[in-house]
N, C-alpha and C positions, 0 to 999 in steps of 0.2 A: 388800774387796768388801762386805762382810756390813755394813761401816758407811753405804758411799755409800746402801743403801737408804732409810732413815730419814730420810738429812739431803736426800735427793729428795721427800722424804713431805712432810719438815720448810717444804723452798723452795717447794713447793708449795702448802701453805696459805698460807704466809705472803705467796703471791703473789696468792690468792685476796682474802685478809683485804684486802689492798694494793689490788686491782682493786674490792672491794664501797666502802671508804673513797671511793677517786676517784670512786667514780659518787656516792653521798652528800654529798660535796663539790659538787659540777656539779650537783646537784639542790637544794639550798640556794644553790650561786651564782644559778640560773636563779630561785628563787626570791627571792631576797633583789633582785635587778636589777628584778624585775617587781614587788616591792613597792616599791621607791624608785618606780615611776610611777603608784604605785595615784591619792594626792590626783591625781596631776596627770590621769592619766582619766578620776576623780570630777569634778573642776571639767569639765574641756572635755567631757565627755558630757551633764550640767545644762545648759551654753551651751546644744547642739546642739539639747537637748530643749524651751529655753526659745525659741530659733529657729526651730524647726521647726514648734512653736503656730503662729506668726502671720508665715512668714514674711515676708508683702508688702508688713511694714510700717517694717523693718530695712534700712539704711544699705547700701548693699555693701560697705561697708567695713567692718561691722560683721561681713556674711557674711560678710565674706574670709576675718578674723581670725579668727571662729570655726571654720570648719573646716579650713582650714590650721592650724589647733592640734589639732584630733582626727585630721588624718591626721598629722603630726609625732609623736601621742602614741602613736596606735594603731604606726607603725613601729618605736618603739623596744618597749614592748609585744611583736611579734610577734618582734624577734630575742630577746627573753628570754625566750620563753614558752616551755613544758617541751613534750617531744613529744606526751603528752596534751590542751594547750591550745592546740597548734599550728595543730590547723585549725579551730578555733573564732575565733582571732585572725586568720588567713590571710582567712576570709569577711569579717569586719570590715572588715579594713584595704581589702580589693578595694571593697568595697560604698561603705564611706565615701569613699575614694578614687572614683570613679565618681562620686559626689553629686558631690563637691568637682568634680570636672573638668565636670561639666556647666552648673553653675552660673558656673563660671568664662567659658563657652564663649557666657552672655550675659550677662556685663559682670556677675555678682554682683549682678543686678536681681530682685530676690523675688516683686516685680509679674508677673513676669513668666511665673514657676516654672511655674504651672499651664497655663499656652499651650506648654511645651517639650518633645516627644520626648523628649530624653535627661533629663530631670530628670524628669519623671514614669516614666519606664522605673527607672529610679535609687530612687526614692518607691517605687514599688511592690516592687523588690527590696528597699531597708530594711524596709518590712513585711512579708515573707518571715517562713517559720514557723521557716526555716532562719538568719535571721539574728535573729532576736529571741531562738532559741534560743543563738547565741553569745554575743550577750551578757548572756542570764540566766546562763550558763556562767561568763563571764569574771568578773562579780559576784559568783559562788559561791565562787567560788576566790580574787579578793580578801578577801571576808567570813573563809575559812577560813584561809587564810593571812597575811594582813595584817594583820586585828584593824581591819579596815574598812566601814564601811556604804556602799557603794552609792546616790548617791541617785536618779538615774534610768539602774536598769540596762536599759531599751527605750528606745530612742528610734525615732519613724517619723510620716511624715506623717500629721495627721490626718485620717480619714475616707477614706485608701487602703490599701486590701486587704483593705476592707470592698464588698461588694456588696448592691444595693439587691433586695427579692423578684422571682423571674425565677417572670411567672404561667405559663408552659411547663413541662408537666410532661417530666421529663428520659427518652430508652429506655432501660431497662436495660440493653438489649442491647448497647451502645455502651461501651469500652473509655476510663475515662477515663485519663487520664494520673496518674502518681504522686503525692503529697502534695508539694509542695514544690519539684518539676521546673519550671523556668522556660523557655520554649521563646518562639521569635519570637510566636507565636497569643497565650500564653496570655499576656503583655507586652501586645500590643495590646489584648485584650479587658480586659485593668485598666485600662488606660490609658482604655481608652474611659468604662467603670461610672464612672470618678472624675471625667473630664468633666461627664456626664451627669447625675450626684447634687446638683451643684449648684442643679441646676433644678428638683430633687423629684421626678421623674421612675421610675416604675421599668421595666426594658430587660431584655430577655432577652441572654441569652448572644448569639446571633447580631447582635443589633442593636449590641450592643457592639463585635463583634469588626468587625464594618463600619465603625463612627465611630475605632474606635482605629486602624486601619490606614488609612482617609483623612486620618486627623490627622497619623499618623506619613508616611505621603508626601509631604504637602502641604508640614511642614517640615524635610524631607532639599531643599526646593527656597530661596527668598531666604527666610532667616527675616526679613528685614526686612519685604519682603514681606505675609509673613503677621502679622507681628505689627500691621501699618498696617490689614491689612483683616480679622482676624479673629473677629468678630463673625459678618459678614457670610457668610465662609468656615466658620464653623461651622453656619450657618442652612443653605448648602447640602448639606453633610453629613449634618446631621438628617433634612432630604426625600429625599435621595438613601438614606439607611437607613433610612426609612419611623421617623423617629424623633417624638414628635406635641410640638414644641418649638415655642412662638413668640420665639425670642428675644430681640426687642427690646419684645416685652412685658415679658418677664423680667425687664429689666434697668430698662425703667421701675419694678415692683414694688421692687425692691429698697434 
């Protein structure tokens, strides 16, 4: 009986070592699998960055190729990601997937991207601090573990996620939503700012929400009709939201 206690103790120690070894092997396998996709992610994210800079100038076939590749790459990365990185890769996969789906719905016509509420909403999400941080975290992981510098760690639509100066002083007694929190109202407001920014006019949060909600509601109907009457519809929305923009005059000056 006296012999069995040290044997049990030794057996427990060996099992502990085996467990630690297995965890280490699993971690190394995850790292190696993700690193195997690092060059592919570097290329895919760089191509997305280039496309997003001037999305209206690319042919539908090219847009489809770029976004389908980045989604496929993120699927593989997400499958290989460690537990600590999984939240970031899932955010990226969901966001780029939503943008890809939205572009597919407009047949990958990049010149329609700024007129489609689903694309703009996905673009606003892509520009959020949460998604940008997730891209930066993935880039940092690859730099530290895969010995590769990521060329374009952060992708976003140009001018999306920024707002023009708000001339109205905010009421400090109003509780603001948490930073990075996306809800229907914030998406509509961001959509409104994005649409108005091209005209170089500063608007309030209320005006941006008004424009964004109206455009989203209009686009939920017949998208073909919306495309054909977009500028006329936009003028009516601006007028109803008290946004001082003459659309026809602005277009003449472009």
